[in-house]
C-alpha positions in Angstrom: 0.0 0.0 0.0 2.9 2.3 0.7 4.1 2.3 -2.9 0.5 2.8 -4.1 0.1 5.9 -1.9 3.5 7.2 -2.9 2.7 6.9 -6.6 -0.7 8.5 -6.1 0.8 11.4 -4.2 3.4 12.1 -6.8 0.7 12.2 -9.5 -1.5 14.5 -7.4 1.3 16.8 -6.4 2.6 17.0 -10.0 -0.9 17.9 -11.2 -1.4 20.6 -8.6 2.0 22.3 -9.0 1.9 22.2 -12.8 -1.6 23.7 -12.9 -0.7 26.4 -10.3 2.3 27.3 -12.5 0.0 27.7 -15.5 -2.5 29.8 -13.6 0.1 32.1 -12.1 2.0 32.6 -15.4 -1.3 33.5 -17.2 -2.8 35.7 -14.5 0.3 37.7 -14.0 1.3 37.6 -17.7 4.7 36.5 -16.6 6.3 33.3 -18.1 9.1 33.3 -15.5 7.1 32.6 -12.4 5.6 29.7 -10.5 4.8 29.0 -6.8 8.5 28.5 -6.0 9.8 31.5 -7.7 7.2 33.8 -6.2 8.0 32.6 -2.6 4.8 30.7 -2.0 6.6 27.5 -1.2 9.1 29.0 1.2 6.4 31.0 2.9 4.2 27.9 3.3 7.1 25.9 4.7 8.0 28.6 7.2 4.4 28.7 8.4 4.5 24.9 8.9 7.7 25.1 10.9 6.4 28.0 13.0 3.1 26.1 13.7 5.0 23.0 14.8 7.2 25.1 17.1 4.3 27.1 18.7 1.6 24.5 19.1 2.0 21.4 21.4 -0.5 19.4 19.4 -1.0 19.8 15.7 -3.1 18.0 13.1 -2.7 17.8 9.3 -5.6 20.2 9.0 -4.0 22.9 11.2 -0.7 22.4 9.3 -2.4 22.8 5.9 -4.3 25.9 7.1 -1.1 27.5 8.4 0.7 26.6 5.1 -2.1 28.2 3.1 -1.9 31.4 5.2 1.9 31.5 4.9 2.0 30.8 1.2 -0.6 33.4 0.4 1.2 36.0 2.6 4.5 35.4 0.8 2.8 35.5 -2.6 1.0 38.8 -1.7 4.3 40.3 -0.5 6.1 39.3 -3.8 3.3 40.8 -5.9 3.1 44.0 -3.9 6.9 44.5 -4.0 7.1 43.7 -7.7 4.2 46.1 -8.6 5.7 48.9 -6.5 9.0 48.6 -8.4 7.8 48.4 -12.0 5.6 45.3 -12.4 8.0 43.9 -15.0 9.0 40.3 -15.4 12.4 40.9 -13.9 10.8 42.8 -11.0 8.7 39.7 -10.1 11.7 37.5 -10.3 13.9 39.7 -8.1 11.0 40.3 -5.6 10.4 36.5 -5.5 14.1 35.8 -4.9 14.0 38.2 -2.0 10.9 36.8 -0.4 12.0 33.2 -1.0 15.4 33.9 0.6 13.8 35.5 3.6 11.4 32.7 4.4 13.9 30.0 3.4 16.5 31.5 5.9 13.9 31.7 8.6 12.8 28.1 7.9 16.3 26.8 8.3 16.7 28.7 11.6 13.4 27.2 12.9 14.5 23.7 11.6 17.0 23.4 14.4 14.2 23.7 17.0 11.5 21.8 15.0 13.6 18.7 14.0 13.4 17.3 17.5 9.6 17.3 17.3 9.2 16.3 13.7 11.7 13.7 12.4 11.1 14.4 8.7 11.1 18.2 9.0 14.5 18.5 7.3 13.3 16.5 4.3 10.6 19.0 3.6 13.2 21.6 2.6 13.7 19.7 -0.7 10.4 17.9 -1.1 10.0 14.2 -0.5 7.3 11.5 -0.6 8.9 9.3 2.0 6.1 10.1 4.5 3.3 8.9 2.2 0.4 7.8 4.4 -3.3 7.4 4.0 -3.9 10.5 6.2 -2.4 12.7 3.5 -4.9 11.7 0.9 -7.8 14.1 1.8 -5.5 17.1 1.6 -3.8 16.1 -1.6 -7.3 15.6 -3.1 -8.5 19.0 -1.9 -5.5 20.6 -3.6 -6.1 18.7 -6.8 -9.8 19.6 -6.8 -9.0 23.2 -6.3 -6.8 23.5 -9.4 -9.3 21.5 -11.5 -12.1 23.9 -10.5 -9.7 26.8 -11.1 -9.1 25.4 -14.6 -12.8 25.1 -15.3 -13.7 28.6 -14.0 -10.6 30.6 -15.0 -9.1 29.1 -18.2 -11.1 31.2 -20.6 -10.8 34.3 -18.4 -7.1 33.9 -18.2 -6.9 33.9 -22.0 -8.6 37.3 -22.0 -6.5 38.7 -19.2 -3.4 37.8 -21.1 -4.5 40.3 -23.8 -4.2 43.2 -21.3 -6.4 44.8 -18.7 -8.0 47.2 -21.0 -9.0 44.5 -23.5 -10.2 42.3 -20.7 -12.4 45.1 -19.3 -13.8 45.7 -22.8 -14.7 42.0 -23.1 -16.5 42.0 -19.7 -13.7 40.3 -17.7 -12.6 41.9 -14.4 -8.8 41.5 -14.6 -8.3 42.4 -10.9 -10.8 39.8 -9.7 -9.5 37.2 -12.1 -5.9 37.7 -10.8 -7.2 37.6 -7.2 -9.0 34.3 -7.7 -6.1 32.8 -9.7 -3.6 33.8 -6.9 -5.8 32.3 -4.2 -6.4 29.1 -6.0 -2.8 28.6 -7.1 -1.4 29.8 -3.8 -3.7 27.7 -1.5 -3.4 24.5 -3.6 0.4 24.7 -3.9 0.7 25.5 -0.2 -1.3 22.5 0.8 1.1 20.3 -1.2 4.1 21.9 0.5 2.5 21.3 3.9 2.3 17.6 3.1 5.4 16.9 1.1 7.7 19.9 1.3 9.0 22.3 -1.2 9.2 21.0 -4.8 10.8 23.8 -6.9 10.5 24.7 -10.6 8.0 21.9 -11.6 5.3 24.6 -12.1 7.7 26.6 -14.3 8.9 23.8 -16.6 5.7 22.0 -17.4 3.6 25.0 -18.7 6.4 26.0 -21.1 6.8 22.4 -22.3 3.0 22.1 -22.9 3.0 25.3 -24.9 6.0 24.2 -26.9 4.4 20.9 -27.8 1.0 22.3 -28.6 2.2 25.5 -30.3 -0.4 27.6 -28.4 -0.8 29.7 -25.3 -4.5 28.9 -25.0 -5.0 27.9 -21.3 -8.0 25.8 -22.2 -5.6 23.6 -24.2 -2.3 24.1 -22.2 -3.3 23.4 -18.6 -4.5 19.7 -19.0 -1.4 18.5 -20.7 0.8 20.5 -18.4 -0.9 18.7 -15.4 -0.3 15.4 -17.1 3.4 16.3 -17.7 3.8 17.4 -14.1 2.4 14.1 -12.9 4.5 12.1 -15.2 7.7 14.0 -14.4 7.3 13.8 -10.7 6.2 10.2 -10.7 9.1 9.1 -12.9 11.6 11.1 -10.9 10.4 9.7 -7.6 10.3 6.1 -8.9 13.8 6.3 -10.3 15.1 7.9 -7.1 13.4 5.2 -5.0 14.2 2.2 -7.1 17.6 2.9 -8.8 19.5 5.7 -7.2 18.7 4.5 -3.6 20.7 1.3 -4.2 23.8 3.3 -4.8 23.8 6.5 -2.7 20.5 6.3 -0.8 17.2 7.9 -1.7 17.5 11.4 -3.1 14.4 13.5 -2.6 12.4 14.0 -5.7 12.1 17.7 -5.1 15.9 18.0 -5.2 16.1 16.2 -8.5 13.3 18.4 -10.0 15.1 21.5 -8.8 18.3 20.4 -10.4 16.5 20.0 -13.7 14.3 23.1 -13.4 16.9 25.6 -12.2 19.0 25.5 -15.4 15.8 25.7 -17.4 14.8 28.8 -15.4 18.1 30.5 -16.0 17.8 29.9 -19.8 14.3 31.5 -19.7 15.6 34.4 -17.6 18.4 35.2 -20.0 16.2 34.9 -23.1 13.6 37.1 -21.5 16.1 39.7 -20.4 17.5 39.8 -23.9 14.1 40.0 -25.5 14.3 36.5 -26.9 10.6 35.7 -26.5 7.4 37.3 -25.4 
């Protein structure tokens, strides 16, 4: 049953993080962002550690709630800082790096106090599915349901918002409300995944671009479903290889660490091309 749960959670987590990346990129009209870049992951993890430190008795529900609050707070801080600077792609990246560094540093400091109470707390820094239990299932399902509902409700609206706020308003779509809903759905769903399995970076950045490249379109109605499938496949494959092959040689490597090692160079390439005006 453990292997079944673990496979199921990689599929659900991949679905959620890929969809949240698509939603954030479209709503903010920024191809360089995902929950990790914007600081949502580190904010959620910090909130989890703080909750474990402050409360004597915690449940998965309390941890998930705390993660959602922490993740949304970090996301809001990044957006506000970026918009106060210039609102450009690079401003979002720089603001996200600052917010991520802040909460990551605070998380590491808290880890020294939390690790004695939660044995797998250190593993959450890089994202792992070692603690795959039946109790995690309702929360992973809630996160997946959120992004599916977000796709149904927002996909068409996001296409309009991508044309610009003025065009969106003329077509009867409130861009501010759409961005707010998109940020809440993406932030809460990604934060729930972080609260259960830790920070898995760059998956939400890689999969939307891959889906757009394969489909030759930016239509979110078409892009989000294959992006979710790619996210599930990539995370499932990475975790399976880590658990079955790499573990025999060097011990199990957290799937989140492997994904970050793949995604970080991809992000740097995108950043350089964007800075040089290589794509729009």
